[in-house]
N, C-alpha and C positions, 0 to 999 in steps of 0.2 A: 293546621297541624305543624307543630314545631319538632323537627328532627334533631335530636341531641346525639352528638358523636362522642365516642370514647377516644381520648387522645393521650399521647405520652410524648413528652419532649425531653431530649437528652443531648449531650455533647459528645461526639466521637472523639474530638480533640478540643482543647480549650478554644472557645470562640467559634466553633463550628456546630451550630445548633440545628437539629433535625427533629421534626414532629411526625409521628405516626398516628393516623386517625382512622377509626373504623366505625361502622354503624350508621353512617349518613348517606353514603353513595353506594350504588350497585348492591342493594340489599338482598336481591334474589340470587346473587352468586353465593357459593358455599363459603367464600371468604373474600373480603375486599378491604384494601387499605389505601388511603391517600397519604403519600409521603410528601412532605414539604421541607425544602431547604431554601431559604430566601424566597425568590419568586419562581423557583423551579418546583413544579408539582407533577408527581407521577402517580397514576392510578393503576393499582395492581389488583387483578381479580383471579380467582381460581375456582374451577368447577370440576367435580368428579362424578362419573357415572355411579349410580347406586350399586350396580352389579356388573361383573365382568361378562363379556360375551361368551357364549357357549363355546367351549374348546379353546378359549384364549390361553396361551401359554407364554406370553411376553407382556411387558409393561408398556402400554401405549401412552406415552407422555408427549404433549405438544406444548411448546413454549413459543410465544409470539411477542415481539417488541415492536411498537410503532411510535413514530413521532408525528404529531399532528401539525400541519402547517399553521393552523390557527394559533398554536402555542407561541409563535413568534410574530403573529400578525401578518402572515404572508399567504398569498394564493399559490396553490400548486401550479407547476408549469404544465404545458401540454394542452391539447385541445379540450379534454374533458373537464379540466380544472377541478379535479378531485384526486385524493390519494389513490394510487394504484398499487401494483405489486411492491413488496418490500424492497428497499434499496439494499445494496451490499452492506452498508453500515448497520441497518436494522437487523439483517440476517446475522451479522457478527455479534451484535449485542444479545440477540436471542440465543445464540450458541453459548455465550458466556454464562447466561442464566441456566440454561439446560444442563450444561456440564457440571455445574455446582449442585443442582438440585437432584439430578437423577440418581446418584449413588445412595441417597439417604431415604428413598422410599423402601418400605418393607419388601423383602425378597419375594414373597408369594402374593404381592398386591398387583392384580392384573386389571383393575378397573381403569377405564380411560380417564385421563386427567388433562385438563387444558389450563395453562397459565397464560394470562394476557396482561402485558404491562404497556401502558400508554403514557407518553409525554404530553400532558395537557396544558402546561404552562412552562415557559423556558426563560431562564436567566442566562444571558450570554456569558457570564463568568463561571457558572456552575455546569459541570459536565455530568449529564444524567446517566451515562453508561455505567459509571461507578456506583450509582445508587439503585439501579434497576434490580440487581440481585437481592438487595436488602428489602425492597418493596415486595418482590415476589415471595420471598421467604416469610415476610410478615403476614401476607395474605393467607399463606398456608398455616401460620401459627394461630391465627384467630378463627380458623375453620375447624371442622370436625374430621378432616381428611387425615388418614394415618401418614405421619411423616416423622422421621427420626432427626429432626432439626432442632432448633433453627440453624440456618447458615447465613453468611453475609459476604459481601464483596466490597473491597476498597481499592482505590488507585493509590499506588505508592510511587513517588518520584524523588529524584535526588537533584535538588536545585541549589546551585552554588555550594556544592559539597554537603548539603544538609538534607536528610530524609524528610519528606513532607507527605501527609495523607490528604488525598483529594484536593490537589492544588487547583487554582484558577487556570483557565485555559491558556492565558497569555504567558504564564510562567513556565509552561511545559516546553517552550521553545529553547529554554536554557538548561533543560534537564538532561542528565545522562542516563536516566532510567524512566521509562513509562510503562508501568506494569499493573495489571489488574490481578489481585489475589483474592481467592475465595476460600472460605473455611468455616468450620464449626468452632465452638468454643474450645474444643480439644485439639483439632488437627487441621492441617492445610488440605484442601480438596482440589484446587485448580489454580493454575498460574498461567498468564499469557501476557506477553509484552515485548517491547523492543528496547535495546540498550545501545550505548555507544562504546562498545568494546570494554565492558567492565569485567572485573575479576569474579571468580566463583565466590570468594569471600564476601564481596560487595552484594552479590545476589542473595546469598543466605541471610545477610544482615537485613536487607530490604524486606525479604519475606517475613522474617521474625518481627520486624517493626510493624508490618501490615497486620500481622496476626493479633497484636495487642489491640489495635483498633477494631478488628473483627469481633473480638471477645466482648467489647463494650456494646457493639450493635446487636450481638446475639442476646445479651442480657436485656437490652431494651425491648426486644420482641417478647421475651418471656414475661417481662413486667406488663406489657400491653395485653398479652394473651390471658394473664391471670385475672384480668378485669372483664373478660368476655365469657359469658356463660356457655355459649355454644362450644367454645374451645376446650372445655374442661373434660369432656368425654369424647374420645375419638371413635370413629366407626369401627366396627368389628370387621376383620378381614375374612372374606369367604374362604374357608379352608379349601386348598387345592385337593381334588379327589385322589389322594395317593393310594397306591396299591403296594403295601409293604412286601407282600409275597413276591410280586414281580420285581420290585427293586432289589430284593435280596438275591433272587435267582440271577438277575442280570449281573450283579456284582460278582457272584461266585463263578459265573460262566465266562464273563467278558473282560473283567478288569485286567487279568494277566495278559490276554491277547492284545489289548489296547496298549498296555505298558510296553510290550515287546515291540510293537510298531513304532512307538515314540522313541524307543531306544535304538532304532535301526539306522540312524543317520541318513534318512531318506529325503529326497526332494519333495517339494510342495505337493504336486499332483500325485506322485507315487504314494506319498503318505496319506493323502485324503482318500485315494482310491482304496488303499488297504483298510483304512478305518471304516469306510462305507461298506466294504465287503463283509466285515465282521458283523456290522449291524444288519445287513441284508440276510446274512446266514441265520442270524438269530430270529428275525421276523418270519423266515420261511417255515418255522415250526408251528405257526399259528394259521388258522383258517381265515378267510376273508372276513367272516362275520366277527371273529374275535379281534382281528386287527382294527376293524371299524371302531371298536370300543377302546382298545388299549394303545393304538398307534401314537396318540399324543403323549401318553405316559412313557412309552418306549423312547420316544425322541428326547423327552426331558431327562429321564434317568441316564440315557446314553450320553447326553451332553455333560451331565454331572460326572460320569465316569471318565470322560475325556479330560475334563477340567482337573480332576483329582490325579489321574495317572500322569499327565504331562508335568504337573507341578511336583509331584513326588519324585519323578524321575530326575528332574533338574536339581531339586534340593539334595537328593541322595547321591547322585553321580557327579554333580557339578558340571554336567555336560548339557548341551542344548539339543533341540529336536533334530538339527542337522549335523550334530557331532562337534560343533565348535565349543571352545572354552567360553566361560562367561563373558570375558572382556574382548573376545576376538571379533574383528570386523570381517565381513564376507569379502571374497576376492573382488577387485575393482578393475574395470576396463574403461578407458577414456579415449574418445576420438574427437578432438576439436576440429572445427571447420568441416563438419560432416556434410553439410548441404551447400553446394557450390554457389547457389543463387541467393542465399540468405545473407543479410548484412552481417550476421554473426550466428554461429550455431555450435552445438556440442552434443555428443552422445555420451551419456554417463550411465554405466551399468555397474550395479553392486549386487552380486549374487543373482537372484531372480527378480530384481527390481531394476527397471530401465526407464530413463527419461531422455527424450529427444527434444531439446530446447532450442528455440530460435530467438534472436534479437532483431528487431526492426527499428531503424532510426528515422524519425519523422520530424516535421516542422511544428511550429506553434499551432498550425491549423489542425494537427492531429491530437491535440490535448483532449483529455476527457473532461467534459463539463460536469460540475458537481452542483446539484440543485436540491438541497435538503433544508428542512426547517431551520436548522442551526448552522448550517455550513454551506456557503456558496463560493464557487471559485473554479479552479482547474487543477488537474493532476497531470504531471509530465513524466511520471515514472510508473508504469503499469506492469503488472505480472498476472498472467492468466494461467490457471492450472486446469488441465483436462484429464479426466479419468474415464476413458471409454470402457465398456463392458469386456471387450476382447482382452484387455490387459490382465484379467483374471481368468480368462478362458470361459467366460459366460456369455450367453445370449440374452440381453435384457433390452427393453425399450429405452430409447434415449429421448428424454423429455426436458430439454433445457439444462441449465447449469444447476447442479445440486448445491445444497448448503455446505456439504463437505468440501466440494470443489472451491467454493468461495472462501471457506475458512482456511484451507491448505494454501491457496494462492495468496491470501493476505499474510499468512505467517512467512512465506518465502519472500514476499515483497518487503516486509519489515526487516528481514534478515539482511537484505542486500542494499536497500536504499541509503542507509546511513554510511555505507562504505564507498560511495561515489566520491572520487577525488575532485575537490573544487566543484561540488555539485551546482553551486550558484552560477558557475561560468559555463556549465554544459549547455550548449545551444539546442540540443536535441530533445524531442519527446521520445522516450525509450519505452518500447513494448517488448516484454519477455513473454514467451508462450512455452509452457512445458506440457508436452503430450506424453502421458505415461503409456508406454508400449507394453510393459510387463510389470506386474506388481506382486511382491510377496513381502509387504511391510516397508515402512520408511520411504514411501514414494515422495512425500513432501520434502524430505531431507535430500533425496536425490535431485529434486527440483532446485534446491538451493545450490548444490554443487554444480549442476549443469548450467544454472543461470549465471554463476560466477565465471565459469569457463566460456560461455557464449558471449558474455560482455567483453571479456578479454579478446575473443576472436573478432568482435565488432570494432575493436579499437577504443572502447570506453575505458578510461583510466579509473581503477579502483585503488583505494588505499592499500588493501590487502585482499588476497583470495579469501573467500568465505565458504565454509563447509558446514554440514549439518549431520547430526546423528540422533537416532531415536533410542532412548533407554527404557528398559522394562524392569519389572520387579515381580518376584514371586516370594510369598511369605507363608508361614503356617502359624498355628495357634501357640506353638511352643517358643516363638521368638526367632526361629531360623528364617533366613532370607537370602535371596540371590539377586544381585543386580546384573542385568543383562545389557550388553552393548549391541547396537544395531539389530533391533528385534525383528523377527519374522512376523508375518500376519497372524499365525497361530499363537505366537507368544504374546502378541497384543491382545488377541481375543481371550486367551486363557489366563493371562497374567493380571497383575494388580495395578499396573501403572503404564502409562504411555507418556514419556517425558522427552520432548524434542528440544534439543539444544543446538543453536547455530552460532557460529562465530569465526573469527580470524585467529591467527596465532597470538594476537594481542588481547583478546578477550571476547566476551559473549555479545552478540548483536541482537538476538531474539530467542524467545523460548515459548514453549506451550506444554503444559503438564496437566494430565487428567489422572485422577486417582480413583480406582474402582472399589477400594476398601475404605473403611472409616478412618481416613487420615494418613498422614505420613510424618514420621518423626524427623527432627532436624538432623539427627545423626545419619539416617539413611539418605536424606536429601543431600547432605554434604558429601557423602561417599559417592552418590550417583553423579553429582556434578564433577567430582574429581575424575571419576572413571570416564565420564563423557568428554572431558578435556583431553585425555590421552587418546581416545578414539578419534576425536575431531582433528587432532594434530596428525595422526596417522593418515587420515583421509586427505588432509591438506598437503602432506608431502607427496602423495600420489598425484594430486592435481598440479602441483608445482613442477613435478617431473614431466607431466604431459604438456603443460603450457605455463612456463615460468613468468611470462610478462605479457601485457597487452600488445597488440599490434602497434607498430610505430606510426602507421597511418591507416586510415580507413580503406576498405576495398575500393577498387576503381569505380564501381557502379553505385557506391553509397553517395547520396547527396551531401555536398559540402555546404556548410552554413557560415556565412560571414555576418558578424553582428557589429553594428556601429551605433553610436549615440548621436542624436541631433538635438538641437534646441526644440523645445515643445512647440514653439510658434511656427516651426516649419512643417509640422505633421500634416496640416491641411494642404500646404503647397505640394508636398510629395504625393498625397492622395489625389489631389485635383478635384475639380467639380464633378460630383457623381462618380468618383473613382477613375476618371478618365486618364489621368497621368500615370497612376500606378499600374493600371491595366495595360497601358501602352508599353510601359517599361517591361512588364512581365512577358508580354507577347513578343516583343522584339528581341529580348535577351534570353528567352526560354528559362525563366527563373520563377520561383515562388517567393513573394515578398510579404512580410507581415510587419505591422507597426503597432506599438502600444505605448501608452504613457506610463512611466514608472518613476515615482519620486521626482516629478517635475521634469523628467527628461523623456525624449522620444527614443525608444529602442527599436531599431530597424534590423530585421533579420532577412538575409537574402540566401535562398537555398537553391542549389542546382548541382547536378553531377558534371556540368560543363563549367570549368574554371574561367574560360574566356567570357561566358555569359555572366558569371558573377561579377567579373571585373567591369564589364560594360555597364551593368546595372549600378555598381558602386559609383562609377564615373558620373552617371546621370544624376544619381541621388546627391552625390557630393556637390555637383554643379547647382542643383536646386537649393541646397541648404548652405552653400558657401556665402559668406558675408563679404561683399566687395570692399576693398580697402584702397584708399587713395594712393596712387603710386604703383599699383600692380598692373601688369600687362596681361591682356586676355586675347585669345582668338575670337573674332566676332563676325557674325553673319549679317550682311546688309539686308534689312527687312523692307525698307522703303526709302526713296529719295524725295526730298521736298525742296522748296526754293532756298531754304536757309540751312540745309545740311542733309545728313543721312542718319536715319534711325537704324541702330544695329542691336542684335541680341548677343551680348557678350558672356552671359551665363544663362543656363536654362531658366526661362521665365523672367529674366531681367534684361530690360532694354534701356538704352541711353542714346543721347544725341551726340553725334560728331558734327559740330557746327561747320558750316562751309569754310570758315576761315581756318579750321583745324584739320582739313582734309589734306592740304599740301602747303608747302612753303610759298609756292607761287600763287598768284591771284587766280581763283577759280570762279568762273562765271556760273557754271551749273554743276551740281553734284554728279550728274550722269557722265560728265566729262572725265571724272576720276574713278568712280566706282559704279558698278551696276548692281541691281537687286539680285541677291543670291551669292554675290562675291563674299569670300571669307578674307578678312583683313585683320591685322594686329592693331589693337588700340590700347591706349593707356588711360586709366581713370585719373583725371586731373582735378576732380572736385565733385561735391554733392551739394545741391542747393539746400540751404538750411531750412527754408520755408516749405518747399514742395517735396524735398527728398529725391529730386530728379538727378540722374547721373550725367556728369559732363565728361566727355571722352575726347581724346585727340589721336589722330593718326600721324600728323606731321611731326610730332615730337619724337617719333620713333624713326623718322627718315633723316638722312644726312642733310645738314643745312647747306644749301648751295652757295658757292662763292660767286660774287657778282663780277662780270667780265669787265676788263679795263675800259673798253669803249663805252660801256654803259655808265662809267663813273663820271661825274661832273668835274671839270677842271678845277684844280685848287687855286684860289685867288689869295695872294699874300696881301694882307692889310698893311697899309703904310703906317709905320709907327709915328706917333706924334713927336715933334721935336722937343728936346729938353732945353731948359734955359741955358745951359752951357753952350749948346750947339748954336743958339741964336747969338 
């Protein structure tokens, strides 16, 4: 049987050819597309349940992205030698796809949907994360699953001052922008990336540039889907069993009460308790039998009323749920150096959101190992974000790190890492941990602020302080909108946008934007960025007041690290056979020593909180790696005496011979008469044997040359001059 595929090839930008193929692989999935760019192949599949579960009142979408080790011809690490749980990188790419797809499924579509994208072949120059969203959307496009797409994603970078779509990985090192942008043919849906202190105008320009490429990719999906018979008729959505009489009754009885609560300038739990009390009072009118049938409808309609009342209140009064103006930032409290035993710490509180952040400084041994199909190496700048249930007053099981925690931590890490001053010279592995102790929106942005403060407290030099602010948006069908600065949790839940912007006074360093409506105009985006800049600067001023500059020196108990370069040929000599020498140095000096070869040089790092120990280790290593030069003087320890002289160790691991004739000016019968084994003497290097490389040393040249006594001198005999002819 010959399986024929339907394929469509197009160019996102000139010279960048992509092929979408369907009908050959994974034919039992509701939709499957193989995306090919060069030697990079992504297989995207999508499957949806035929019916929603009974009582289902939310959309259960699961998005998974995986990279196969076989795609790069590698074995997985570990004992089992098979792919395990998803890496942080795979989780982050899954989130990129999810956040772009989710807003475009029909509102009342509650059937379970699973999207699965696999990297099955990898080209080292092509970055698959920028293609995964296109592959996933294409799989939906060729299926019969209801979806208001297509959408697509591209990476936009600014390399040598020029905007580039989906650049090769090597060029990103020179880029001032690394951003993934997702959108439909009409609007932008999602943005995430890091920047090197760019302006708001540059960011808007980059997003607009990316959108042009997205439009091309969306059209390519439509062209492919037009040739797939299955995609021509989408499934009908099972109508949600609405009760219009109940909906109308709830609106007339409850809307004004909810609106009044939202207008009351209340705190988070007070507001939620008041909202819950209104709902409970309404439900009390029904019997248990009635509630068994209509409770899901009450919850849905009540949520709709909350959504409508909060938005209408904000748009009509231009005030927020807590009474703030649209562009007002909540009160800020900052306490740097909050934990006395941490290398660096800061407590950052903004309204009802609080982050306690620590910085720990470690050695090269503390680096995080990265073992992924396309990426192997180490990471020396880590940021971990923890969001325990108590931070929102809830009792929930804690089952490992959530995808949300990974995503928020990654955003904060990207916001801070590019601001390290002379990052290439920083000898430390840096770990930042943000523990959210209280949350009412913008906890990831509190992490950025607290992280910057804690780095300063640890003595890590930053180019500038970095702050973050989360922006929201509320719109209506008539074109009215309100842009909100420093949003609350309820404003995130009930609003249309969550746009996190991080940066210094000089520009933006990272961003993350999710749109819950069908797109965002460039006008609103520009206004949101300008309002975010004003809020970010306000927060920065508060941070600078609390901690204007990094510590001049690290805290006393922080390990110091000295870094020296040695010739690569000496690496083995420092390590010694079986690590014997380096282990002895560490044990006797109470230090931690690491050595690696970089660019043909040996990089040695010595870490200890004891400065004397570091100096002792440095002395020993410099001794091992020193190159003896003729004419230099060294202290030397006598190792052995032989008939023809004494062998001495004048540098660690380097021995030479002091010939018996070089021990003293006077005649020496036996070496033992002058020096004993274990004595330390001064010697001078007087030569190196060209054939054997052996060192020739002298002791006597450093001693005063003795004058011979008169009595020891032979009498001077005058020779008789021969007679001259004249004398004769």
